[in-house]
DOVEX-448270 format. One record per residue: residue in three letters; x, y, z of N, C-alpha, C in turn. Coordinates in steps of 0.2 Angstrom, whole numbers, plus 5000, padded with zeros to 4 digits. Layout:
<pts>
ALAXYZXYZXYZ...
</pts>
This chain:
<pts>
MET528746875035528246905030528546975032ALA528746995038529247065037529847075032GLN530247005033530847025028530347035021GLY529846995018529747015013529347065009ILE529147085015528747185014529447215011LYS530147185016530447235016530847245008ARG530847155005531347174999530747174994LEU529947174996529547224989529547294989GLY529747324997529747384995530147424993MET530747394993531447404991531347434982PRO531247384978530847394973530447454972ILE529847464975529247514974529547594976ALA530247584981530347644982530747674976ALA531147594974531447644969531247664962LEU530747644962530147644957529947724957PHE529647734964529447794964529947854964GLY530747824966531147874967531247884958LEU531247834952531447854946531147894944ALA530347884945529847924943529848014946LEU530048004950530348094954530748094952VAL531248074948531648094943531748104938GLY531148084933530748084929530548144927LEU530048154933529648214932530148284932VAL530648274937531048324939531348324929GLY531548284927531948304923531848304916THR530848294917530548314911530248404911SER530148424918530348494918530948524916TRP531348484916531948534913532048514906PHE531748474902531848464895531348474893LEU530748504895530048524893530248574888ASN529948554881530048604876529248664877ARG529448724881528948774883528448784878ASP528848804872528448824867527848764865ALA528148684863527848654860527248644866LEU527248664871526748664879526348724877GLN526648794875526148834874525648814867ARG526048824861525548794857525148744856ALA525248684863524648634862524148674866VAL524348684871523848714878523448774873GLU523548804868523248854864522748814861ALA523048764855522748744851522048714855GLN522248664861521648634864521148684868ILE521248744867520848814873520448834866ARG520948814858520348864852519848784852ALA520148734853519848684847519348664854VAL519048664859518648674865518048724864THR518548784865517948854866517848894857GLY518548884852518548914847518748994847LEU519049004853519349064854520049074855GLU520449104851521049124852521249144857LEU521949134860522249144864522749194864VAL522649264867523149334866523349334872VAL523949294872524549314876524849394878ASN524949414881525349484883525849474891GLY525749414894526249424898526649364898PRO527149334904527349324905527249244906ILE527449164905527049114904527449074911ASP527249044915527548984921527248894919VAL527748874917527648804916527948764921SER527648724926527848684931527548614929VAL527948564931527848484930527848444937PHE528148464942528148444947528248514954PRO527648504960527448444961526748474957GLY526448494954526048514950525948504943SER525848504940525848504930525248554929TYR525548614927525248654925525448704921VAL525048754915525348814913524948874914SER525148934918525048994918524949044914PHE524649074911524749124907524849194909HIS524749234910524749294912524549364909ASN524149404910523749444905523549424899VAL522849374899522749344893522049374890GLY522049374885521449394880521149344876LEU520349304877520349284872519649304869LYS519949304858519449344856519349274849GLY518649294846518549254840519049254836ALA518949214830519349214825519149294821ASP518549304818518449334815518249394819THR518449444824518549474829519049514829ILE519049584831519849604834519649614841GLY519149644845519349634852519149564854PRO519649554861519449524865518949504870ALA518549454871517849434873517949454880LEU518349434883518649444888519349454891GLN519349484898520149504898520249434903VAL520749424905520949374910521749384914ASP521849384920522449414925522849364925VAL522549294924522849244926522549184924LEU522649134916522349074916522849034916THR522448974920522948924922522648864920ALA523148834913522748764912523048694915ASN522948654921523048604923522848534918LEU523748504917523748454911523648384916ARG523648334912523448274913524048274914LEU524548204920524948184923525348134917LEU524948084915525148014912525248034906PRO524748064902525048094895525648144895LEU525548164901526348234900526848184902LEU526848154904527548104906527748064899LEU527448044897527248014886527348074883ARG527548144886527448194882526948204878ARG526348204879525848224875525648274881PHE525248324877524948384883524048354880GLU523748364887523148374887523048404893ILE522348454892522248494897521648454903ALA521848444908521248414912520848484915ASP520948514917520448594918520648644917VAL520348714919520448764917520248824922MET520748864926520748914931520848984929MET520149014928520449094927520449144934LEU520949174935520849214940520749274938ARG520249324942520149384940519949384933PRO519449364930519149374924518849454922HIS518849484917518449524916518049544910ILE517349534912516949514903516549594906HIS516549604898516249654896515449634890VAL514949634893514249624887513949704887VAL514149714878513649764878513149744874ARG512449744874511949744869511649804865ASP511449814859511349854855510549854854GLY510349904849509549924849509149844846ALA509749814840509349734837509249704842GLY509649704848509649644852510049594853GLU510649604845511349604848511849624854SER512249544854512749584861513549574856ASN514049614860514849594857514949524859TRP514449494862514649434864514549364859THR513949394854513649364852514049314845PRO514749364842515049294838515549254842PHE515549274849515949214851515349164853VAL514849154854514449114855514349084850GLU514449084844514449064841514749014838THR515549034839516249004837516248944843ILE515848974848515948894857515448844851ALA514848874849514248824847514548764839LYS515048824836515248774829515748744832ALA516048754838516748714838516448644843MET515948654846515448574850515048554847THR514848584840514448544836514548484837PRO514348414835514448334834514748364828GLY515248304824515448324820516348354816ALA516248424824516848464821517448414820GLU518048464818518748424819519148414826ASN519248404826519948404834519348424838GLN518748354839518448344844518848324852VAL519148374856519548364862519148414867SER519148394873518648434878519148424885PHE518848474890519248464894518448474902SER518748444907517848434912517948494913GLU518048534917518048594922518248654918ILE517948694921518148784920518048824924ARG518448844931518448884936518648944934ILE518149014937518149054936518449094945GLN518849124946518749154954519049244952ASP518749264957518549324958518349374953GLY517949344950517949374942517349444942GLU517449464937516949534934516649554929LEU515749554929515549564924515349634921ASN515249664918515049734916514349714911TYR513749754912513349714907512949804906GLN512849814899512649874896512049864891ASP511449914893511049884887510749964885GLY511050004880510850064879510150044875THR509750034872509050034869508550034879ASN508649994882508450004890508750044895ASN508950084894509650104899509850064905ILE510150014904510249964908511149964907SER511149954915512049964918511849924923GLU512249854923512349814928513249794929GLN513349794935513649744936513849714941LEU514349624939514449574944515049584947GLY514949584955515749564956515849494961ASP516649494962516749434966516549354964ILE516749374957516249304956516649234956ASP516449194958516749114959516249074956LEU516449044951516048994948516248924946SER515948884944516348824943515848804935LEU516048794931515848764924516048694923ALA515548664924515448594920515448564914TRP516048604910516248584902515948544899PRO515448524894515248444891515948404889SER516048354890516548314887516048244884ILE516148194886515648144886514848154883SER514648204889513848204886513548254885ARG513248284885513048364880512848384886SER512848384893512348424895512848484899PHE512648524903513248584905512848614910ALA513348614916513148624924513548704924ALA513448744931513748794932513548804940THR513748814944513548834951514248894954GLY513648904957514448994962514049034964GLN514649094967513949134969514349204966PHE514049264968514349324966513749384969ASP514449444967513849494973513749534967TRP512849564969512349614963512349644971ARG512349724968511949764972511949754980GLY512549744983512649724990512349664991GLU512349624988512049584990512249484989ARG512549444991512849394990512449344987VAL512449304979512049254977512249184975ASP511849154977511949084977511649084972GLY512049034965511749014961511948944956SER511348914953511648874948511148864942ILE511548824936511148834929511648764926SER510948714924511148644921510548664914ALA511148644909510648634903510748564901SER510248534898510248464895510748444888ASP510548514887510948494880511248564879PHE512048574879512448634879512448644870VAL512448624867512448654859511948684857ALA511348654859510648664856510548744860LEU510848734867510748804871511148854868LEU511648844864512148884863511948904856SER511648864851511348874845510548914845GLY510248904851509748934851509148914851ASP509048834849508748764849508648744856ARG507948714855507748674863508148644865SER508248674871508348634877508248634884GLY508248574887508048584895508548614900LEU508148664906508648724910508448704916LYS508748694920508648704925509148764929ALA508748834933509048874936508748874942ARG509248914947508948914954509548984956LEU509249054957509549104963509449114968ALA509849114974509749114980509949174983SER509649234988510149274990509449314995ALA509749324999509349365008508449405004PRO508749435000507949444997507449434994LEU507849384988507649354984507849294983LYS507149234983507549154980507049154972VAL507349114966506949124961507349034958ALA506949004956507148944951506548944946PHE506948914942506648874936506648824934ASP506148774931506348714925505848694923GLY506248704914505948684910506448694904THR506148724900506548714892506548794891VAL507048794887507248874883507548854877ALA507348894874507448924867507748984865ASN508049004859508349084858508349074851ARG507949064845507849054840508149164837THR507349174835507149234834507149284841SER506849234848506849284851506649224857LEU506749244865507049204870506349204872MET506249114873505849084874505849034877MET505549014884505648984890504748964893GLU504948914895504148864896504348814902GLY504148834908504248774914504048794921VAL504248774924503948794933504248844935ALA503948904935504448944940504148974947THR504748994952504548994958504949044962MET504749094965504949144970504749134976ASP505149174983505349164986505349214989SER505249284995505449324998505349345004PRO505649345009505349375017505249455016SER505149485012504949555011504949555003LEU504349585002504349594994504449674992ARG504349694998504449764997505449784996ASN505749745002506549755000506949704994ALA506349664992506749614986506449684979LEU506049714980505849754975506349814975ARG506549844980507049884979507749884977TRP507949824978508549774978508349764971MET507749744967508049744958508049794957GLY507949884960508149934957507049964954GLN506649914957506149944954505749984963ALA505450034960505150084967504550034971PRO504550024977504249994980503650034981PRO502750004982502250044981502550094989GLY502150154988502050214994501850195001GLY502050215004501950215013502450155014GLY502450135019502850075022502450025025GLY501650005023501449955026501349905020GLY501349845023501149775019501749755015PHE501649715008502149695005502849675009GLY502549615013503049595017503149525013ARG503149475018503049395014502749385008PHE503149355003502949334995503349284993ALA502649224990502849164989502449174982LEU502549134976502449124969502349064967LYS502049034964502148974959501748964954ALA502148954950501548944942501948924937ARG501548884932501748874925501948954921ALA502348944918502749004915502948984908ASN502449054903502949054896503049124893VAL503649114892504249204893504249184885VAL503949244880504249274876504349324876GLY505049324874505549414873505449434878GLY505049504881505049524887504349524890SER504149474890503249474891503549394895VAL502849404900503049344905502149314906ALA501949254905501049224905501349184908LEU500949184916501049154921500149104923THR499949044922499749014923499548954930ASN499148934929499148914937499348934942VAL499349014943499749044947499349014955ASN499949004961499549004969500249054972VAL499749114973500249184975500149194981GLU500549224986500449224992500449304995LEU500349334998500649415000500249435006ASP500949435009500449475017500049415021GLY500249355020499749295021498949295017ASN498949345012498249335006498549285001VAL497949234999498249174997497649174992ALA497949184982497649174979497649144971GLU497249124967497549074963497249124957GLY497649104951497249114945497749124939VAL497749194934498349184930498649264930MET499149274926499449344927499949334921THR500049404919500449424914501049504914TYR501649474912502049524915502349524908ALA502549614905502849624899503149694902ASN503849694898504249734900504649774896ASN504149804889504149834884504349904883GLY504849934889504749984888504450024894ARG504049984895503550024904503349934903GLN503449934910503249874914502349874914THR502149814912501449804915501249744916LEU500849744923500549694923499949694926GLN499649624921498849604921498749544925ALA498249544929498049484934497449474935THR497149394936496349414936496549344943LEU496149384947496349314953495849314958ALA495749234962495249214965495449204974ALA494949244978495649224985494949214988GLY495049164994494549165000494449215003ASN495049225006494949285012495549335011LEU495449405011495849445010495749505014ASP496549525017496549575023496949635019PHE496849695018496849745014497049805021THR497349775027497249805031498049845032PRO498449795030499349825032499249875026TYR499049865020499249925016498849985016ILE498349995022498150075022498450095029SER498750035032498850065041499250125040THR499550145035500050205035499750255034PHE499150255031498750315027498250325032ARG498250385035497750415041497450475039LEU496850475037496350555035496450575042LEU496550575047496250625053497150615057ALA497350665060497950675063497850615070SER498350615073498350585078497950585084GLY497650655084497250675092496550655087GLN496450625081495750585079495350665079ARG495550715077495050785078495050805070ASP495750825069496150865063496250815056TRP496250835051496350795046497150805046ASN497150765043498050735042498150785037ARG498850835038499150895032499750835030GLN500050785033500550755029500550745022LEU501150765018500950745012500850685009PHE500550675003500650605000501050574996ASP501350524995501950494990501350474984LEU501550504980501350474971501650444969SER502250434971503050414967502850364964SER502350324968502250234964501850234959LEU501350274959500850284953501050294944SER501650294945502150334938502750264937SER502550224940503250174940502950124932THR502350084935502150044933501450024931ASP501349994926500549984922500249934927LEU499649944928499349874932498649884929ASP498449834929497649794928497549744928MET497049744936497049684940496449674941ARG496149594941495349594942495349544950LEU495149564955495049514961494349484961SER494349424965493649424968494049384975ALA493449384980493549364987493049344992ALA492849294994492449294999492349335004LYS492949335007492749385013493349435011VAL493449495013493749555012493649575020THR494249615021494449665026494949715027VAL494449775025495049835027494949875033GLY495549875037495449905043495049875048PRO494349925050493849895055493249865049SER493249895044492649865038492749785038LYS492249775037492149685037491749675030LEU492049665025491649635018491349565017GLY490949535013490549505011490949465003ARG490549435001490949424994490949484990THR491549474988491649564984492049544978ALA491949584971492249584964492249644964PHE493049654962493249724961493749724956GLY494149794954494649774948495049844948ALA495649834950496149924949496449914941ASN496549974940496749994933497350054937LEU498050064935498550094934499050114929ARG498750174926499050184920499150254920GLY499950274917500150344918499950384923GLY500050344928499950384935499450394938ALA498850364934497950364936497850314939LEU497550304944497350224946496550244948ALA496350194946495650194945495350114948LEU495150114953494950054958493950074956SER493750004954493050004953492749924958VAL492249944960492049894964491149874960GLY491449814960490849774953490049784959GLU490149714965489849724970490149684976ALA489949724983490249704987489849714992GLN489749644997489349645002489649675009MET489549725008489749795014489049815020TYR489249805029488849845031488149805029GLY488049775028487449725027486849715023GLY487249745017487049795011487549765005ILE487149805000487749794993488049884992ALA488749864992489049904989489349924981LYS489349964979489549984972489750024971GLY490350054965490550114964491250114959SER491450164962492250174958492750234961PHE493250224962493650284966494350284960ALA494150364960495050374954495450414956ILE496050414956496650444958497050474953ALA497250524952497750554945498150604948ARG498750584946499350614950499450704945SER499550724949499950804944500450824949ASP500950834949501450844951501550814959ALA501350834964501350824970500650824972VAL500050824968499450834969498950794966ALA498650764971498150704968497350724968ASP497350714961496550744960496150654962VAL495650664964495150614968494450614967ARG494250564963493550564961493250504963ALA492750504967492150434969491550444971GLN491450384969490750384966490550304969PHE489950314975489650264978488850244977GLN488750204978488150154979488050114985PHE487850144989487750074995487050064995THR486650004995485850004996485749955002ASP485249965006485049945011485849925016VAL485949975017486449945023486549975029ASP486749955036486949965041487150045043LEU486650085042486750165042487450165048GLN487450125055487750145062488350145060ALA488550075056489250035053489450085048CYS488950115044489350155040489450215038ALA489050255042489250325045489750315048SER489850275055490450275058491050275056GLU491150225051491750205046491950245043LEU491450285038491450325032491650405037PHE491250425040491150495037491250495048GLY491350455051491550475059491050495063ILE490450475060489750495065489650425066ASN489550415074489350355078488550385078LYS488050415079487450425081486750415078LEU487250395073486350365067486450295068SER485950265067485550175067485350185062GLY484950135061484250125055484850085048ARG484450075044484650055036484350105034GLY484650095026484750145020485050145016ASN484850185011485250195005485650255005LEU486350245004486750305003487150294994ASN487050354993487450394987487950434989VAL488550434985489150484985489350484980SER489350574977489650574969490250644974LEU491050624974491450694977492050684971THR492250734970492850754969493250814973ALA494150804972494450844977495150854972SER495450884976496150914973496550914981GLY496950894980497550914988498050874987SER498750904993499250864991499150834998SER498750835004498550805008497850785011PRO497850745015497050725016496450815018PHE496950855021496750915025496950955017GLY496850965012496951005005496450945001LEU496250915004495650885001494950885004ALA495050895009494350905013494250975012SER494751015010494651095010494551105003SER494451054999494351044988493651024989LEU493350984991492750964993492350964988ASP491950954981491350964980491150884977GLY490350914976489850834974489350854977THR489050794978488650774981488250714985ALA488050724990487750674994487150634995THR486650594994486050584998485950515002LEU485750525005485550475011484550455013ASN484350405012483650385015483850315019GLY483450345024483550285030482850265033HIS482750215035482150205039482250155043ASP481750165048481850105054482450095058GLY482350185062483250205065483250215070ALA483550265074483650305077484150345077ILE484250445080484650465081484850475088ALA485550455089485550455097485950525100GLY485850555107486050605109485350645112PHE484850635110484250655113483550635110ASN483050655113482250615114481750665111VAL481650675104481550725103480650725105GLU480250655104479750655110479550685115GLN480050645117480050675127479950755127LEU480650785124480950835126480150905124LEU479850865118479450915114478850905120LYS478550865122477950855126478050895133ARG478650875134478850905142478850985142LEU479051005136479251085134478451115130GLU478151045128477351075126476851125134LYS476751045137476651075143476651135149ARG477651155151477751205153478451225148PRO478351265143478851295141479551295143LEU479551345149480051355151480451295158SER480051235157480351205162480751155160GLY481451165155481851125154482351085156GLY482351105164482651065168482850985166GLY483350965168483550895166483850895162ASN484250835160484550845156484350815150PHE484250855146483950815138484350795133ARG485050785134485450755128485650715129SER485150665130485350605134484550545128GLY484550475129484150445125484350425119SER483750455113483750435106483250445103THR483250455098482550485093482450445089PRO481850395089481750345082481350365077TYR481450335072481150375066480950335062ASP480650335056480250305050480550315046ASN480750365044480950405038481450435039LEU482050445034482550515035482950505029SER482850565027482950605023483550675021ILE484050665017484650695021485050715011SER485050775010485250795004485650855006VAL486450825003486950865004487150904999LYS487450944998487950974993488650994996PHE488950994990489851024994490051054988ALA490451104993490851164988491351184991ASP491951184988492551194993492451164999GLY492351124999492251105007491751125011VAL491351135009490651175014490151125011ALA489951095015489151045014488851085014THR487951105009487451135012487051095012ALA486551085016485951065017485351075016ASP484951055009484451115011483851075010ASP483751005014483250965014483550905018ILE483350915023483550855029482750835033HIS482550795032481650765037481950715039VAL481550715046481550645051480950655052GLU480650605052479850585053479850525055SER479450535063479150455066478450475067PRO478250425071477350435069477150485076THR477550515079477350565083477850615082ALA478150645081478750695077479150685072LYS479450755072479550765064480050805065ILE480850815062481150865061481450885056THR481550945053481850955048482351015050LEU482851015043483551055046483751095039THR484251135039484351165034485151205038GLY485651215034486151225036486851215033THR487451215035488051195032488351155037ALA488951125034489251095038490151085036SER490651125039491151145036491651065036VAL491951055032492150995031493050985033PRO493451045030493951035036494051055040SER493651095046493551085053493151045057ARG492650995052492250955054491850985058GLU491351035057491051065063490151085059TYR489751085063489051095061488851175062ASP488451215058488051245057487151245055LEU486851205059486251195058485951235062LYS485051255057484551255062484051225057GLY483551205063483151195062482451175067VAL481851135065481151145070481051075070ALA480951055076480550985079479950985081SER479450955079478750965079478350915082LEU477850915085477650845088476950835082THR476850785080476550765073475750775074SER475450775082475050755086475050815091ALA474350855092474550915097474050905103SER474150925108473550905113473050925112ALA472650905114471950925115471650985113GLY471151005110471051075108471751115109GLY472051125106472851155104473151145097ASN473551175097473651175090474451145090GLY474951125087475451085087476051125089PHE476451095091476851115097477551105091ASP478151175089478651185085479151225088LEU479851175089480251215094480851205087PRO481051285086481751285082482151275087PHE482751255084483451235089483851235081VAL484651245086485251255084485651175084ILE485751175080486451115080487151155078GLN487651165082488351185082488751135084GLY489451145083489951115087490351045083PRO490851025085491150965080490650895079TRP490750865075490350825073490350775075ASP490750745080490550675087490350695092ASP490350785093489850785100489650855100PRO489050895091488950935093488650975100LEU488251045100487951055104487351065100ILE486851065105486051085102485651145106PHE485751175103485151255107484451255106PRO483951245111483251255108483251355109ASP482951365104482751435105482351455110PRO482551495116482451505122481851575119GLU481851605115481251665115480651625113SER480651565109480151535107479851495113LEU480151465115479851445121479651515126ILE479951545127479651615134478851635131ARG478951655121478251675120477651625120ARG477751545120477351495120477051485129SER477451545134477251525139476651585141PRO476251555146475651615146475751675151ALA476151645155476451665160477051745159SER477351705156478151745153478051785148ALA477451765143477451795136477551895138PRO476951915143476751965145477552015147LEU477951945152478451995155478951985147LEU479051945143479551965137479352015133ASP478652025135478452095131478752165135ALA478552155142478652205144479452235146VAL479952185146480652185145480852235138LYS480552245135480552305126480752335130ASP480452355137480652425138481552445140ARG481852485140482452495139482852465147LYS482352505153482652515160482652445162THR481952405159481552315160482152285159ARG482352305152482752265148483552255150ASP483552305152484452325157484352295160ALA483852255165484052255175483752165173VAL483352145169483352065168483952035162ARG484352085156484952085158485452055161SER485352095165485952095170485852045175VAL485252015176485051935178485351875175ILE485051895170485451825164486151835163GLU486551875162487251895162487551895166ARG487351875172487551855180487851785178PHE487051735176487051665176487651635168THR487351675165487951645160488551675158GLY488751705161489351725162489651795156GLY489051825155489051905153489351955155ALA489352025154489852065157489352105163ALA489552115167489052125174488752195172ARG488152225175488052275172487852325179PRO487752385181487552405186486752385189ALA486752405196486052395197485552445196VAL484952425195484352465193483952465197ALA483652515199482952545205482552505204PRO482152465210481452435210481152425205ASP481152515206480352525202480552515195ALA481052495194480952495187480452445183ALA480352385186479752345182479052385182ALA479152455183478352485182478152485176GLY478452485170478352465165478052395163ALA477852365168477652295167476852295167PRO476552255164475852245165475652265172GLY475052315173474852315178474252265179GLY473952245175473352195176473252135175ALA474252115176474152035175474052005184PRO473751945184473451935189474051905193ALA474151915202474451885204474851795203ALA474451775199474551695200475051715194SER474751745188475151735183476051785183ALA476051815190476751855190477151795193GLU476751745200477051705201477551675195ASN477051635191477251595187477751605182ALA477751695181478251735176478751715180LYS478751745186479451735191479751675189PHE479251605192479551565192479851515184GLU479651515179479851525172480251545171LEU480351605172480951655172481651625176ILE481351595181482051575185482251515181GLU481651465178481851405175482151415166SER481951465164482151475159482951515160ILE483351555165483851535167484351505166HIS483951445171484351385172484351335164PHE483851345163483951305154484451335150ALA484551415152484951435146485651405149HIS485651385155486351375156486351295154GLN486051265155485951185151486151185146CYS485751225142485751235134486551235134THR486951305136487551325133488151305137GLY487851275143488351235147489051295149THR488751365150489051425152489451405158ASP489151375163489151325169489151275172PRO489651245171489351175173489351175177ARG489651205183489851185192489051205193ALA488851245190488251275195487551215196ARG487151225200486751185203486351205204ARG485451185203484951185203484751235209LYS484951205213484551255221484951305220PRO485551315221485851395222485651435217LEU485551415212485551445204484751495204ARG484351445208483451475209483551545214LYS483951515219483851545226484351635224SER484851615221484951695216484951735212ALA484551685207483951725203483351745205ALA483151715212482451755215482551835218ARG483251825221483451885225483651935219HIS484051915215483851975209483251995206LEU482851935204482451945204481652005206TYR481852005214481452015217481652095219ARG482352085218482652185217482352215211VAL482452165206482052195200481452225200THR480952165199480252165200479952175205GLY480352165211479852165219479552105220MET479352055214479151995215479451935219ARG479051895225479551855230479451785226
</pts>
């Protein structure tokens, strides 16, 4: 067997040796001019393009059979300029036909091709004649039907310019493999390229390449994948008068904000939201318009279904009608803060309104549940319209704060200034949740109706608060105002007007009806009509509240609705001042002293200058006022001599209580204690009035 193999191997080796010698000899005696003409003819027959060779030509038969053209241009027969420039075009030849002195191209490789595409206002490009030439060459029945299997592009570059839409794009480091149709009519291309700093993997396949080049209907599958965005399409395409596509489109991105920025679109203002994004829909493309049906879209965990339309006819326009189960808008408002970090002053950071001018938006959205920060909404239907830099939001109906909310909110951009207009109606809502989330007031409870109509203009939340104009009305019922109990306080002061000891800033005041009417002008809210009524007490208030400084300056009267037996009704004037979240309440001490039978004559007595100075020195000592020189004990001579001893003792005690009461109202000396205060006040009172 070994000897037989040896005898067989010798002829085979000799045959290979003769073939090798033949190949080498063929490369020596090959007619290079004929080879060049044959390769040019085949490229012209397949692509319809002429080869313009401006550099040297390399021919090799062994070990590789190919012909390389340097500094090559390809152009149409009826055009002057080349369609593309190639540094090196290499045509690999089929070996067996080459041994028979026939030159057939197996595949073509283009090294560093430079493609320049220019589109004019009519939608035509400089590549239109070349595409038509290729389509004619590949039309069934054309003469010299030859083909080659593949065209490879390595380290290519493409420049695209659209003067009408002012678009200029560049693709670099293009590595593509084009499966050129031969027996079948299909076409496929796969590869990679660089665009805007990202590497993109792409593939495209056409079921009928000739129909695709001619603008007729053809099946099309396309996929582009990069780090910011993935896009896929599976359907049909035609391009007779304008581009038409129909099929299933999908998009996926880990960050929509980054994807928009990568595609040259201005992302929405702020840094919140617009993260994870996915879309799948039935797409119908006509020219620059895209209609999406059977849409399933996901953004930041929010999933919705419906229809969408996108158009780019000089200005981008997006229309959508979507329905969702649960929506969470918290990510989109997380970076927008009305108040500064201290939760006391308005935020002075300037608005970013650049995103209001890039795209027109018309959206209708409905959801079963909506979350906006701390606010929880039930079934909600609202619309958003953005056009020409003006954003309008309208709420058709929303289940909010246990009631129904309707209204509109509009922002118009004027340079860096935002003009804001808001109109809302809240019907039968929970006032505690509503007032706390909308106005930062957490001392009101009950149910009621709230109507708000406001306008403002500014470049920051503080600017809006400083220019606030409009009106607001509130009608509430069956609730309470936390912080004090008016009924208990009035009943205690009715019996002993000056014995207001104890902490009255506790408890709550229940009410049956609450009515508030406020007018805003340049950031100042003026309340002309505030009524709080309960079965036993009534409160009326007037005054102002500064929106920029978030402080009250109100005056009011608290009254018992039923007077004690045989007496008149008890009215207590008071003042509310200080910040919205923790205001101070000051009862009127003069009215309390005048209601006291014992201390009223003393109040009249101190109208005398000497007596007034003496009593004032006592009060100022305990309220933090400036000290005055001591006054002689006989300064009290002006006191009415006919007052009974019991009345004098009551006046003394109630005056001490009034001093202590003033301390508790004003908080001038929170470290003071009741017992030391009484002793000190008694000593000074004895020095002034002679009463023990």
